C-alpha positions as CSV (number, residue, x, y, z in Angstrom):
1,M,0.0,0.0,0.0
2,K,1.3,3.5,-0.9
3,T,1.7,6.2,1.8
4,E,-1.4,8.1,0.4
5,Q,-3.5,4.9,0.5
6,M,-2.4,4.2,4.1
7,E,-3.2,7.7,5.2
8,S,-6.6,7.5,3.5
9,R,-7.3,4.2,5.1
10,Q,-6.4,5.6,8.5
11,N,-8.8,8.5,7.9
12,D,-11.5,6.0,7.0
13,I,-10.9,4.1,10.2
14,V,-11.1,7.2,12.3
15,E,-14.3,8.2,10.6
16,R,-15.8,4.7,11.1
17,L,-14.8,4.6,14.8
18,T,-16.2,8.1,15.5
19,N,-19.5,7.0,13.8
20,G,-19.8,4.0,16.2
21,D,-18.7,1.1,13.9
22,T,-18.9,-2.0,16.0
23,D,-15.8,-3.7,14.7
24,N,-13.5,-1.5,16.8
25,E,-10.8,-4.0,17.8
26,D,-10.0,-5.1,14.2
27,M,-10.0,-1.5,13.1
28,L,-7.7,-0.4,15.9
29,E,-5.3,-3.2,15.1
30,E,-5.3,-2.2,11.4
31,F,-4.9,1.5,12.4
32,Y,-1.9,0.5,14.6
33,D,-0.3,-1.6,11.8
34,I,-0.7,1.2,9.3
35,S,0.7,3.7,11.8
36,V,3.8,1.6,12.4
37,K,4.3,1.2,8.6
38,L,3.9,5.0,8.1
39,N,6.2,5.7,10.9
40,N,8.9,3.5,9.4
41,L,8.4,5.3,6.0
42,T,8.1,8.9,7.3
43,K,9.8,8.8,10.6
44,L,7.0,10.5,12.5
45,T,8.1,13.0,15.2
46,N,6.6,14.1,18.5
47,D,5.2,17.1,16.6
48,N,3.5,14.9,14.0
49,T,1.8,12.8,16.7
50,R,0.7,16.0,18.5
51,D,-0.9,17.2,15.2
52,I,-2.6,13.8,14.8
53,S,-4.0,14.0,18.4
54,I,-5.3,17.5,17.7
55,K,-7.0,16.3,14.5
56,C,-8.6,13.4,16.5
57,I,-9.9,15.7,19.2
58,I,-11.3,18.1,16.7
59,K,-13.2,15.2,15.0
60,L,-14.4,13.9,18.4
61,V,-15.7,17.4,19.3
62,E,-17.4,17.8,15.9
63,E,-19.1,14.4,16.3
64,G,-20.2,15.2,19.9
65,Y,-18.2,12.6,21.7
66,V,-16.2,15.2,23.6
67,K,-17.6,18.6,24.6
68,D,-16.1,21.7,23.2
69,C,-14.1,23.4,25.9
70,I,-12.7,26.2,23.9
71,D,-13.1,29.6,25.7
72,T,-13.9,27.9,29.0
73,D,-11.9,26.9,32.1
74,D,-12.7,23.2,31.4
75,D,-9.6,21.4,30.2
76,T,-11.2,18.1,29.5
77,E,-10.7,18.4,25.8
78,F,-7.0,19.1,26.2
79,K,-6.6,16.2,28.7
80,I,-8.1,13.8,26.2
81,Q,-5.9,15.3,23.5
82,D,-2.8,14.6,25.7
83,I,-3.9,11.0,26.3
84,I,-4.2,10.4,22.5
85,H,-0.9,12.0,22.0
86,E,0.8,9.9,24.7
87,E,-0.7,6.7,23.4
88,L,0.4,7.4,19.8
89,N,3.9,8.1,21.0
90,K,4.0,4.9,23.1
91,A,2.6,2.8,20.2
92,L,5.0,4.3,17.7
93,N,8.0,4.4,20.1
94,I,8.4,8.2,19.8
95,K,10.1,10.1,22.6
96,E,8.5,13.3,23.6
97,S,10.9,16.2,23.2
98,K,11.7,18.0,26.5
């Protein structure tokens, strides 16, 4: 699979997961496998995984799974974003820059 195809498939998986597709485990495994392959091809950085986590949280807010906390004192949205970012870094063995 080419890089563009893998990225497209990942986007499709995120879309299906946020729309409540019931085959979550298989899709998460496929997402992980694609992520590893893409990381090996593109050498993702901490900044890249942060950008991905931001895209995920935006989509989750748009879909109503996470409440929009912009312009409030509630930092739930950002805590979830940080969790996504940390888990991506762990899965892809990316060290967070200090």
